[in-house]
Structure formats: structure tokens, C-alpha cells
C-alpha positions in Angstrom: -0.1 -15.9 43.6 -2.6 -13.5 42.8 -6.0 -13.0 45.3 -8.0 -12.3 42.2 -7.9 -13.6 38.4 -6.5 -11.2 36.4 -8.4 -11.9 32.7 -6.5 -11.2 29.2 -8.7 -8.4 28.1 -11.3 -6.2 29.8 -13.4 -3.2 28.5 -13.1 -0.2 29.9 -16.5 1.6 30.2 -16.9 4.3 32.2 -19.9 7.1 32.9 -19.6 8.9 29.2 -19.8 5.8 27.8 -23.0 5.5 29.7 -24.5 8.8 29.3 -24.3 9.2 25.4 -26.1 5.3 25.3 -29.0 7.0 27.8 -29.4 10.3 25.5 -29.7 8.0 22.0 -31.8 5.7 23.4 -34.1 8.4 24.4 -33.8 10.3 21.2 -36.2 7.6 19.9 -33.7 6.4 17.4 -31.6 3.1 18.3 -30.5 1.7 14.8 -28.4 2.5 12.0 -28.3 6.8 12.0 -26.7 9.1 12.2 -24.5 8.4 15.1 -23.4 5.5 13.3 -22.8 7.4 10.1 -20.7 10.1 13.0 -18.5 7.0 14.3 -17.9 6.1 10.5 -16.7 9.4 9.5 -14.6 9.7 13.1 -12.8 6.4 12.6 -12.0 7.4 8.7 -10.4 10.5 9.9 -7.7 8.8 12.7 -7.1 6.0 10.0 -5.9 8.9 7.1 -8.7 7.1 5.3 -11.2 9.6 3.2 -14.5 7.8 3.8 -15.9 4.7 6.7 -18.6 3.0 6.2 -19.6 1.7 9.7 -20.4 -1.9 10.0 -21.2 -5.1 12.5 -17.8 -6.2 12.9 -14.5 -6.5 11.6 -15.4 -10.2 9.5 -17.8 -7.7 7.8 -16.0 -5.6 6.9 -13.6 -8.2 5.1 -16.7 -9.5 3.3 -18.3 -6.4 2.4 -15.0 -5.2 0.8 -14.5 -8.8 -1.3 -17.9 -8.4 -2.7 -17.7 -5.3 -3.2 -14.0 -5.2 -5.1 -16.4 -8.0 -7.1 -13.9 -11.2 -5.8 -15.7 -13.8 -7.7 -15.6 -18.1 -7.8 -12.7 -19.5 -8.6 -10.5 -16.0 -8.0 -7.5 -16.3 -5.5 -7.3 -14.3 -2.9 -3.9 -14.9 -1.0 -3.7 -14.4 3.0 -1.7 -15.4 6.0 -1.9 -19.2 7.7 -1.5 -17.3 11.0 -4.5 -14.9 11.7 -8.4 -15.4 13.0 -10.5 -17.3 10.8 -12.8 -14.8 9.4 -10.4 -14.0 7.0 -9.8 -17.3 5.3 -14.4 -17.9 5.9 -15.1 -14.5 3.7 -12.4 -15.5 1.5 -14.7 -18.8 1.0 -18.2 -17.1 1.0 -17.7 -15.3 -2.1 -16.5 -18.6 -3.7 -12.8 -17.6 -4.2 -10.2 -19.6 -3.3 -8.1 -18.8 0.0 -3.8 -19.0 -0.9 -2.1 -19.0 2.6 1.6 -18.1 2.9 3.8 -18.2 5.5 5.1 -15.2 7.8 7.8 -13.4 9.2 9.5 -15.0 12.2 10.2 -11.4 14.3 6.2 -9.8 13.8 4.3 -12.6 12.6 3.3 -10.2 10.0 2.7 -11.6 6.5 5.8 -12.8 4.0 6.1 -10.6 1.4 8.1 -12.9 0.0 6.2 -15.8 0.2 3.0 -13.7 -1.3 5.3 -12.8 -4.5 5.9 -16.6 -4.8 2.2 -17.2 -4.5 1.4 -14.5 -7.1 -0.6 -16.2 -9.9 -3.0 -15.1 -13.2 -5.9 -15.9 -10.9 -4.9 -13.8 -8.2 -7.4 -11.2 -7.4 -6.3 -9.4 -3.9 -4.1 -9.9 -1.7 -5.2 -9.8 2.6 -2.7 -8.9 5.3 -2.9 -9.1 8.6 -1.0 -6.3 11.1 -0.6 -9.3 13.7 -1.1 -8.2 17.3 -1.3 -5.0 16.4 2.2 -4.8 14.3 1.6 -3.0 11.0 2.8 -5.9 7.8 5.4 -4.2 5.3 2.4 -2.4 3.6 4.6 -0.2 1.1 6.4 -3.8 -0.5 2.8 -5.3 -0.3 1.8 -2.5 -2.4 4.1 -2.9 -4.3 3.7 -6.3 -5.6 -0.6 -5.3 -5.8 0.0 -1.8 -8.2 1.6 -3.7 -10.8 -1.0 -6.1 -11.2 -4.2 -4.0 -10.2 -4.2 -6.2 -7.3 -6.3 -4.4 -4.4 -5.3 -4.8 -1.2 -7.8 -5.6 1.9 -6.0 -5.4 5.3 -6.7 -7.2 8.4 -6.4 -4.2 10.2 -8.8 -5.5 13.8 -5.9 -5.5 15.9 -4.1 -2.2 14.4 -6.7 0.9 15.5 -4.1 3.7 16.1 -1.0 2.0 14.3 1.5 3.9 12.1 3.8 2.8 9.7 6.4 5.7 8.7 4.4 8.2 10.0 1.2 6.9 7.9 -1.8 6.1 9.9 -2.9 2.2 9.0 -6.4 2.7 7.2 -4.5 4.7 5.0 -2.8 3.1 2.7 -4.4 -0.3 1.7 -7.2 -0.4 -0.9 -9.7 -1.2 2.1 -9.0 -1.1 5.5 -11.4 -3.6 8.0 -10.8 -2.9 11.5 -12.9 -4.6 14.6 -14.3 -2.9 17.7 -15.0 -6.0 19.8 -15.0 -6.3 23.3 -11.2 -7.7 23.8 -10.7 -4.7 21.0 -8.8 -0.9 21.8 -11.6 0.6 20.8 -15.0 -1.4 21.4 -18.5 -1.1 21.3 -19.0 -4.9 22.2 -19.4 -6.1 18.7 -18.9 -3.6 15.7 -16.4 -3.0 12.7 -15.3 -0.6 10.1 -13.5 -0.7 6.5 -12.2 2.5 5.3 -10.9 3.5 1.9 -9.6 6.4 -0.1 -11.7 5.4 -3.0 -15.7 7.1 -3.0 -17.0 4.2 -5.5 -15.7 2.1 -3.5 -16.9 2.7 0.4 -20.3 3.8 -1.7 -20.5 0.0 -2.5 -19.4 -1.5 0.5 -22.1 0.8 2.3 -25.0 -0.4 -0.4 -23.8 -4.0 0.2 -24.3 -3.5 4.0 -27.6 -3.1 4.1 -29.1 -5.9 2.2 -28.2 -3.8 -0.9 -30.7 -0.7 -0.3 -30.7 1.9 -1.7 -32.2 4.0 1.0 -31.4 3.0 5.1 -33.7 3.4 7.6 -32.8 7.2 8.7 -33.2 8.3 5.0 -37.0 6.4 4.6 -38.4 6.8 7.9 -36.9 10.6 9.2 -39.1 13.8 8.5 -36.8 14.4 5.6 -37.0 10.9 3.7 -38.9 9.1 1.4 -39.9 5.3 2.0 -39.5 4.3 -1.2 -36.3 1.9 -2.1 -34.2 -0.2 -4.2 -33.0 -3.0 -3.5 -29.6 -3.0 -6.6 -27.3 -5.6 -5.2 -28.0 -9.2 -3.3 -25.9 -7.5 0.3 -26.4 -8.7 3.7 -27.7 -7.2 7.0 -23.8 -5.8 8.5 -25.1 -2.7 9.5 -24.5 -0.9 12.7 -26.4 0.3 15.3 -26.5 4.1 16.7 -26.6 2.4 20.5 -23.5 0.7 19.5 -22.2 3.9 17.5 -22.6 5.4 20.4 -20.3 3.2 22.2 -17.6 3.8 19.9 -17.9 7.8 19.9 -17.5 8.0 23.6 -14.4 5.5 23.4 -13.0 7.4 20.6 -13.2 10.5 23.3 -10.2 8.4 25.6 -8.8 6.6 22.6 -5.1 8.5 22.8 -5.0 8.2 26.7 -6.3 4.1 26.3 -2.7 4.0 23.7 -0.9 5.3 25.8 -1.4 2.4 29.0 -1.5 0.1 26.6 2.8 1.4 24.9 3.3 2.1 29.0 2.3 -1.8 30.2 4.7 -3.2 27.2 7.1 -0.9 28.4 6.8 -2.6 32.5 6.5 -6.1 30.8 9.9 -5.8 29.1 11.5 -4.5 32.3 9.6 -7.4 34.1 10.2 -9.7 31.6 13.3 -9.1 29.4 16.0 -11.4 31.6 14.2 -14.1 31.4 15.6 -16.8 29.0 13.0 -18.8 28.7 10.9 -16.6 26.6 11.3 -14.3 23.9 9.1 -11.3 24.0 7.6 -8.7 20.8 9.0 -5.7 20.1 8.5 -3.5 16.5 10.4 -2.4 13.5 12.2 1.1 13.5 9.2 3.6 11.9 6.5 1.7 13.1 4.2 2.9 16.0 2.5 -0.8 17.6 -0.8 -0.9 18.6 -0.7 -3.1 21.1 -3.6 -5.1 20.6 -2.0 -8.8 22.2 1.1 -9.1 24.4 2.4 -12.7 22.7 4.9 -14.2 23.9 7.3 -17.1 22.6 7.9 -19.7 24.6 11.7 -20.8 24.5 10.8 -24.8 24.4 14.1 -25.9 24.6 14.9 -24.2 27.7 11.9 -25.7 29.3 10.6 -29.0 30.6 7.4 -28.6 30.2 5.1 -27.7 26.4 2.9 -24.7 26.1 -0.2 -26.2 27.3 0.9 -26.9 30.9 2.9 -24.1 30.9 -0.3 -22.1 30.3 -1.7 -24.7 32.9 0.3 -23.2 36.1 0.0 -19.5 34.8 -3.9 -19.8 35.5 -3.0 -21.9 38.5 -1.3 -18.3 38.9 -5.1 -16.7 38.7 -2.9 -15.1 35.4 -5.4 -15.6 32.4 -4.0 -16.2 29.2 -4.5 -17.6 24.9 -3.1 -18.4 22.1 -3.1 -16.5 19.2 -3.9 -17.8 16.3 -4.0 -21.6 15.7 -3.0 -22.1 12.0 -5.7 -22.1 10.2 -4.6 -25.4 8.1 -5.1 -26.9 11.7 -8.7 -26.4 11.7 -10.6 -29.5 10.7 -12.5 -27.5 8.4 -10.1 -26.3 6.6 -8.3 -29.5 6.5 -10.6 -30.7 4.1 -11.5 -27.8 2.5 -7.2 -26.6 1.5 -4.7 -28.5 0.4 -2.3 -27.8 2.9 -0.5 -30.4 5.4 1.2 -30.0 8.9 4.7 -28.8 7.6 3.3 -26.0 5.3 4.3 -23.4 7.1 7.3 -23.3 9.5 7.6 -20.6 10.8 3.7 -20.1 11.4 3.5 -24.1 13.3 6.9 -22.7 14.9 5.2 -19.8 16.5 1.8 -21.6 17.2 3.2 -24.0 19.5 5.5 -21.5 21.6 2.4 -19.2 22.1 1.2 -17.7 25.1 -0.7 -14.0 24.6 0.0 -12.6 28.4 -2.7 -9.8 29.8 -3.2 -6.7 28.2 -5.8 -3.7 28.4 -5.8 -0.1 29.9 -7.5 -0.8 33.3 -4.9 -2.9 33.8 -2.4 -1.7 37.0 1.4 -1.5 37.1 0.7 -4.6 40.4 -1.0 -6.1 37.9 2.1 -6.2 35.3 4.3 -7.0 38.3 1.9 -10.0 39.2 2.0 -11.5 36.0 5.7 -11.0 35.9 6.1 -12.5 38.9 3.8 -15.7 37.8 5.8 -16.5 34.6 9.4 -15.9 36.4 7.9 -18.9 38.9 6.7 -21.6 36.1 10.1 -20.7 33.8 11.8 -21.4 36.9 10.2 -24.5 37.8 10.6 -25.9 34.5 14.2 -25.1 33.5 16.1 -27.4 32.2 
């Protein structure tokens, strides 16, 4: 057993982040301003998009995207049954109807065939989710959407830095949302961004992200600004501060290294667990560059005498932190009441959920950390082997 607890994820904040934050604090400008604007541009460049809007979270990015696209009460938005609740929350926030569909068994990304079956004359948007950092089948999804004039709002909270056939995630969908939460591949504690190739849509999202005001604080209170502003739409309070954006700018300097290290750790996991029959490891389809935000294994319960809860409990006893990604949407109490779905409606998502265990993955991990996780997984699997 490890002597110390290994968490599921941990941020890597270095001296550069501290230096840039102090410079921003000492500048006298700490709310939304030039650093947030620079960060939005840099994220758009990384994602291969023409425009970026920095916001407080990926949830905020998804919300302003739907609002800017004019999604209204009664409209239907198709999304994954196997995702974090933010997707469905924002659909409900704009008054639209969430239409859940099942996922593909190999990637756990939304199934394009299921999307096609769910399309109706009321469908107004599709919201695919890049599960764990693996891109969805975007060409197929965009093809379904294009013929019907339906926008695609991609939840890429896990997928900054991922590629699909050589194209950065963020360059393909109508709007793509990224997360910079504490556990994400690039972190600032809390933060998000929406990127798009549509200038008018970017301007509308930016407007809605700050009360619907046509001038932000930087445009009102600097020496070249004017105090006057008008509210031209009922917006939200989703803007990103310069303090947090500064952390993101420092993280961008190391992002390629972070991603390389994640890939190295994943390769070591595969070396350490590939021959273990009691677990199934995640992979990547040909032509895809996986962002590896998560490393979710699937327990082969038919080969074990324990359930997932006991397996996780035993890993915790070995000082290994884990989680489960995700609880299917229709299992949550609120959505059991608000949505017309029942257990058994999404067999792939449900099958995945009961077997899912996410193992630690973050760039600060050492090779020894991975070896400790592999040893613990092997120990627990051997103990409960049929």
C-alpha cells in the first residue's frame, strides 16, 4: 500500500503563475480586461477558431451559446445521456427540452446513429460531449446538422488540445465550450471559454456574458474609455477576471508539456494493466488525438465477485483516489421528474456507469505513482477474481 494518498487530480501551479498573478494584482486592474481578452484570443488560436469569448466556466459558455443561438422554450436540444449535468441544466435554463440519446460503447461519446433517430422538426441544436477528452464523431454529427440548418454546440470541457483528423477541437463545431476548472488539463481554478468561427455569434456571446451591456469595465473605466453603456439584451454575469485569466496564460506556456506528460502516463497505465482480464482500458480511435483528461477503466464485473462500489472502496484502502464519470442523466432525482426517461432507456450508458472507475491522471504524477495505481488495481482484482 502507498504511504500517502494519491488524489484523482491535482493542479500544477508554478512560479510563473504566481509571478503573472502578482503582476496583474499590482497593475490595479483585476476584473475583466486585457488579460481576459488575450486569454480568449490565445484559446481560440489553440483551438483553430477565429473568435474566442472568455467566461467563468464551460457551463457559462454552453449557456451563452444556446442563448446567443436563439434557442427558445419548446425547442429540442439533443445531448448525451452519459455526461455531466451542466449540459442538461443549460438546456433547461433556456427553456428548451433536453433530448437524451445513448453513447457508443467504445468511446462513450454520443452515438451519431442515436442522434439521427432522435431528430424531429423541433430539433434546434445538437450538443455532443467529448467524453474524457476523446473527440466525438464530429464529421457525422456536423453532416446530420448541416442539412437541417441545426447548430452544433460542442461540450469540449475535457478536450482542449484534442484533434480529429488533424483538426483541433474547436475548429469544427458551430460553437465549442472549454473548461478550465481545477481538475482540467489547463486550469485557473474556475474558468471557461466559447470559441467559434462566426464573428456575429462571438459578439453576441460576449454581450450576453456580461449583463447584455455593450461596454465592459475596460471600455468604460480606462483612460480611453467612456462611462456610458446600454443594456441591449438580458444577459448573464459570466465574465472572466484578469486575475484568473493570468493563471490561464501562464498555463498555456506549459500546456504542450502537460499534454505530453498525460500521454506518457496513459502509455504507462496501458503497459501496467493491459494484460489484466478484470478491467478494460480506454483507447483512441485512428485519426484522433486524445486529450486524456480522464483515464476511465471499465470493470469486467462478470470476472469479479465484487461490485464497483467495493472495488473503489478497496482502492481507497490502498491510498488510491478514484471517481466515477458519469452518473447517467436520467438517474438524477431532478431529471427523473423533469424528463420522460427511465432505467433501461440507454443501455450502453447504463452498462458503462455500473462498471466505470476513473483512475488518477495529472501531469504532476510520477511513473512510480502510476505503478502504485497499477499494483493496487491488480491487488484488488486478484482478491475478487472469480
